[in-house]
C-alpha positions as CSV (number, residue, x, y, z in Angstrom):
1,M,-24.3,21.4,-29.3
2,S,-20.6,22.0,-29.4
3,A,-20.4,22.3,-25.6
4,V,-22.4,19.1,-25.1
5,S,-20.2,17.3,-27.7
6,T,-17.1,18.4,-25.9
7,T,-18.5,17.2,-22.6
8,V,-19.3,13.8,-24.1
9,E,-15.9,13.5,-25.7
10,G,-14.2,14.5,-22.5
11,A,-16.1,11.8,-20.6
12,R,-14.6,9.2,-22.9
13,T,-11.0,10.3,-22.9
14,L,-8.2,8.5,-21.0
15,P,-9.9,5.2,-20.4
16,V,-8.5,3.1,-17.6
17,R,-7.3,0.3,-19.8
18,V,-5.2,2.7,-21.9
19,E,-3.7,4.4,-18.9
20,L,-3.1,1.0,-17.2
21,A,-1.4,-0.4,-20.3
22,R,0.7,2.8,-20.4
23,Q,1.8,2.6,-16.8
24,W,2.3,-1.2,-17.0
25,R,4.9,-0.7,-19.7
26,R,7.0,1.7,-17.5
27,R,10.2,0.2,-16.1
28,R,9.4,1.4,-12.6
29,T,6.2,-0.6,-12.5
30,Q,7.9,-3.8,-13.7
31,V,10.9,-3.4,-11.4
32,T,8.6,-2.7,-8.4
33,L,6.5,-5.8,-9.0
34,A,9.6,-7.9,-9.6
35,L,11.2,-6.7,-6.3
36,F,8.1,-7.5,-4.3
37,A,7.9,-11.0,-5.9
38,L,11.6,-11.6,-5.1
39,L,11.3,-10.3,-1.5
40,P,10.0,-13.6,-0.1
41,V,12.8,-15.4,-1.9
42,I,15.4,-13.0,-0.4
43,L,13.9,-13.7,3.1
44,W,14.0,-17.4,2.6
45,I,17.7,-17.2,1.5
46,A,18.4,-15.1,4.6
47,F,16.8,-17.7,6.9
48,S,18.7,-20.5,5.0
49,V,22.2,-19.0,5.5
50,G,21.5,-17.7,9.0
51,D,21.9,-19.7,12.2
52,D,19.3,-22.3,13.0
53,P,17.1,-21.7,16.1
54,T,18.6,-23.1,19.2
55,P,17.1,-26.5,19.9
56,G,14.6,-26.4,22.8
57,A,14.5,-22.6,22.9
58,A,11.1,-21.0,23.2
59,A,9.9,-19.2,20.1
60,T,8.8,-15.8,21.3
61,S,8.6,-13.6,18.2
62,L,7.4,-13.7,14.6
63,T,11.0,-14.0,13.5
64,D,11.5,-17.1,15.6
65,L,8.3,-18.7,14.2
66,A,8.8,-17.6,10.6
67,Q,10.1,-21.0,9.6
68,A,7.3,-22.9,11.4
69,S,5.0,-23.1,8.4
70,G,4.0,-21.5,5.1
71,P,1.4,-19.2,6.9
72,N,4.0,-18.1,9.5
73,F,6.4,-17.2,6.7
74,A,3.8,-15.1,4.9
75,V,2.8,-13.3,8.1
76,F,6.4,-12.5,8.8
77,A,6.7,-11.1,5.3
78,L,3.6,-8.9,5.9
79,F,4.8,-7.6,9.2
80,S,8.3,-6.8,7.7
81,S,6.7,-4.8,4.9
82,A,3.6,-3.1,6.4
83,S,5.0,0.0,7.9
84,F,7.6,1.0,5.3
85,L,7.8,-1.0,2.0
86,F,4.0,-0.9,1.4
87,V,4.0,2.8,2.2
88,V,6.8,3.4,-0.4
89,V,5.0,1.4,-3.2
90,V,1.7,3.2,-2.6
91,A,3.4,6.6,-2.5
92,L,5.3,5.7,-5.7
93,F,2.3,4.9,-7.7
94,F,0.0,7.7,-6.4
95,G,2.7,10.3,-6.1
96,D,3.7,9.8,-9.7
97,T,0.2,10.3,-11.1
98,V,0.1,13.9,-12.1
99,A,3.6,15.1,-11.2
100,S,5.2,12.8,-13.8
101,E,3.1,14.2,-16.5
102,A,4.1,17.7,-15.4
103,S,7.8,16.8,-15.4
104,W,7.5,15.4,-18.9
105,S,5.7,18.6,-20.0
106,S,2.8,16.5,-21.2
107,L,0.1,17.5,-18.7
108,R,-1.2,20.5,-20.6
109,Y,-1.5,18.4,-23.8
110,L,-3.6,15.8,-21.9
111,L,-5.9,18.5,-20.7
112,A,-6.1,20.0,-24.2
113,I,-7.4,16.7,-25.7
114,P,-9.5,17.6,-23.7
115,V,-9.4,15.4,-20.6
116,P,-11.4,17.1,-17.8
117,R,-9.2,17.7,-14.8
118,V,-11.3,15.7,-12.3
119,R,-11.5,12.8,-14.8
120,L,-7.8,12.8,-15.4
121,L,-7.1,12.7,-11.7
122,R,-9.7,10.0,-11.1
123,Q,-8.5,7.8,-13.9
124,K,-4.9,8.1,-12.8
125,A,-5.9,7.3,-9.2
126,I,-7.8,4.2,-10.3
127,V,-4.8,2.9,-12.2
128,A,-2.5,3.7,-9.3
129,A,-4.8,1.8,-7.0
130,I,-4.8,-1.2,-9.3
131,L,-1.0,-1.3,-9.5
132,S,-0.7,-0.7,-5.7
133,L,-3.1,-3.5,-4.9
134,T,-1.4,-5.8,-7.4
135,T,1.9,-5.2,-5.7
136,L,0.4,-5.7,-2.2
137,V,-1.1,-9.0,-3.3
138,V,2.0,-10.3,-5.0
139,L,4.1,-10.4,-1.8
140,P,1.8,-12.5,0.4
141,V,0.9,-14.9,-2.5
142,V,4.5,-15.6,-3.3
143,A,5.3,-15.9,0.4
144,V,2.5,-18.4,1.0
145,L,3.5,-20.5,-2.0
146,L,7.2,-20.4,-1.2
147,G,6.7,-20.8,2.5
148,T,4.4,-23.8,2.0
149,A,6.8,-25.5,-0.4
150,V,9.8,-25.0,2.0
151,Y,8.3,-25.1,5.5
152,G,5.2,-27.1,4.9
153,A,1.4,-26.6,5.2
154,G,1.3,-26.6,8.9
155,D,-0.8,-24.6,11.3
156,Y,-0.1,-20.9,11.9
157,L,1.6,-20.5,15.3
158,S,1.4,-17.2,17.0
159,P,4.0,-15.9,19.6
160,T,1.2,-16.1,22.2
161,G,0.9,-19.8,21.7
162,E,-2.3,-19.8,19.7
163,S,-2.6,-21.7,16.5
164,L,-4.8,-21.6,13.4
165,P,-5.4,-24.4,10.9
166,Y,-3.7,-23.9,7.5
167,G,-6.9,-23.1,5.6
168,T,-8.2,-20.7,8.3
169,A,-4.8,-19.0,8.4
170,L,-4.9,-18.3,4.7
171,V,-8.3,-16.7,5.0
172,R,-7.0,-14.5,7.9
173,I,-4.0,-13.5,5.8
174,L,-6.3,-12.5,3.0
175,L,-8.3,-10.4,5.4
176,A,-5.1,-8.9,6.7
177,V,-4.1,-7.9,3.1
178,I,-7.5,-6.3,2.6
179,Y,-7.1,-4.3,5.8
180,L,-3.7,-3.1,4.8
181,A,-5.0,-2.1,1.4
182,I,-7.7,0.0,3.2
183,H,-5.2,1.4,5.8
184,L,-2.9,2.6,3.0
185,L,-5.6,4.7,1.5
186,W,-4.3,7.6,3.6
187,V,-0.9,7.3,1.9
188,A,-2.7,7.4,-1.5
189,G,-4.5,10.6,-0.5
190,V,-1.3,12.3,0.7
191,A,0.7,11.2,-2.3
192,T,-2.0,12.4,-4.7
193,L,-2.2,15.8,-3.0
194,L,1.5,16.2,-3.3
195,S,1.5,15.0,-6.9
196,V,-0.8,17.9,-7.9
197,V,1.0,20.4,-5.7
198,T,4.5,19.8,-7.1
199,D,5.8,19.0,-10.6
200,A,8.6,16.8,-9.2
201,P,7.5,13.1,-8.9
202,L,10.3,12.3,-6.4
203,G,9.2,15.2,-4.2
204,A,5.6,13.8,-4.1
205,V,6.7,10.3,-3.4
206,G,9.4,11.3,-0.9
207,G,7.0,13.7,0.8
208,A,4.4,11.0,1.4
209,V,7.0,8.7,2.8
210,L,8.3,11.4,5.1
211,V,4.8,12.1,6.4
212,S,4.5,8.4,7.2
213,I,7.8,8.4,9.0
214,L,6.9,11.5,11.0
215,S,3.6,10.0,12.0
216,Q,5.3,6.8,13.2
217,I,7.8,8.9,15.2
218,L,5.0,10.9,16.9
219,D,3.2,7.6,17.6
220,T,6.1,6.7,19.9
221,V,5.7,9.8,22.0
222,D,3.8,8.7,25.1
223,A,3.3,12.3,26.2
224,L,0.8,12.7,23.3
225,G,-1.6,10.3,25.0
226,S,-4.8,9.6,23.2
227,L,-3.9,12.1,20.5
228,R,-1.8,9.3,19.0
229,N,-5.0,7.5,18.0
230,V,-5.7,10.1,15.3
231,L,-2.3,9.6,13.7
232,P,-2.7,7.8,10.3
233,T,-0.1,5.2,11.1
234,H,-1.3,4.4,14.6
235,D,-3.2,1.2,13.6
236,V,-0.9,-0.1,10.9
237,F,-0.4,-3.4,12.7
238,A,-4.1,-3.8,13.8
239,F,-4.3,-6.7,11.3
240,A,-2.5,-8.8,13.9
241,D,-5.9,-9.1,15.6
242,L,-7.0,-11.1,12.6
243,L,-4.4,-13.8,13.4
244,T,-5.9,-14.7,16.8
245,L,-8.5,-17.2,17.7
246,D,-10.9,-14.6,19.1
247,V,-10.8,-11.5,16.8
248,D,-11.2,-8.2,18.5
249,G,-12.3,-5.7,15.8
250,T,-11.9,-2.5,17.8
251,D,-8.5,-1.5,16.5
252,L,-9.4,-2.8,13.0
253,A,-12.5,-0.6,12.9
254,R,-10.6,2.4,14.2
255,G,-7.9,1.8,11.6
256,V,-10.4,1.6,8.7
257,L,-12.2,4.7,9.9
258,S,-9.0,6.7,10.3
259,A,-7.7,5.7,6.9
260,L,-11.0,6.7,5.2
261,V,-11.2,10.0,6.9
262,W,-7.6,10.9,6.1
263,C,-8.0,9.7,2.5
264,I,-11.1,11.7,1.9
265,A,-9.6,14.8,3.5
266,F,-6.4,14.7,1.4
267,G,-8.2,13.5,-1.7
268,A,-10.8,16.2,-1.6
269,T,-8.0,18.8,-1.1
270,A,-6.1,17.3,-4.1
271,V,-9.2,17.7,-6.3
272,W,-9.8,21.3,-5.1
273,W,-6.2,22.2,-5.7
274,F,-5.9,20.6,-9.1
275,R,-9.1,22.2,-10.4
276,R,-7.6,25.7,-9.6
277,K,-4.0,25.1,-10.5
278,D,-2.4,26.9,-13.4
279,I,-0.9,24.3,-15.7
280,T,2.3,25.5,-17.3
281,S,3.9,22.2,-18.2
């Protein structure tokens, strides 16, 4: 009976709402969300103080078209953040999961409550996913609202000359955010693995970011040929296909599959490692 009772009690420990409230009160969470909410404002100020586009000049890039409409401004913000800032924020929330508890010497006390190891890792990963997704959504929402207020509710104009109605563009931006959230699962897996391997939160966060940078560097090496397709960062900008009239889902599907495979591989390794790790802090 005592073993059954302990199992039942363990299944009820560390509820998501408690861990979420705990992480929400941390300064790093509040500052991160605030910075991502302010980023569109900073971009708007940068465009406001910069030189105006040359009259009659053809707009050939997302930067040239960023001030064309609210959707254009939001798309520019997404492209500016996708390959680095979003990686940093996901690495921050997931890399801090277990490593921070170890650095505070509170991990062994959590496990002594008792919180089963797999449950602890799962609950913390769920909270990290909620915070990461919230941050990813804040940026485009603020960008759309600010861009629409400043640049108007016009059509989305692409560098190739295609255009999407305002409502359609908003739906496509939403789909792009969903794709990015799925794509970044591989970062979550790497950061979680590093978080259980090391007791240093900065090491876990920085390690995940360095893996992303290394993958992006290797992706520029043409000599690797088709091997670049398996790199986790190869299809980070595949969401651009969602912003065209005729959506080609080939790169999108490959990006989703790649992210899921890498996430499962790193996540399973993290669980295996954490279950066998000696907890000394």
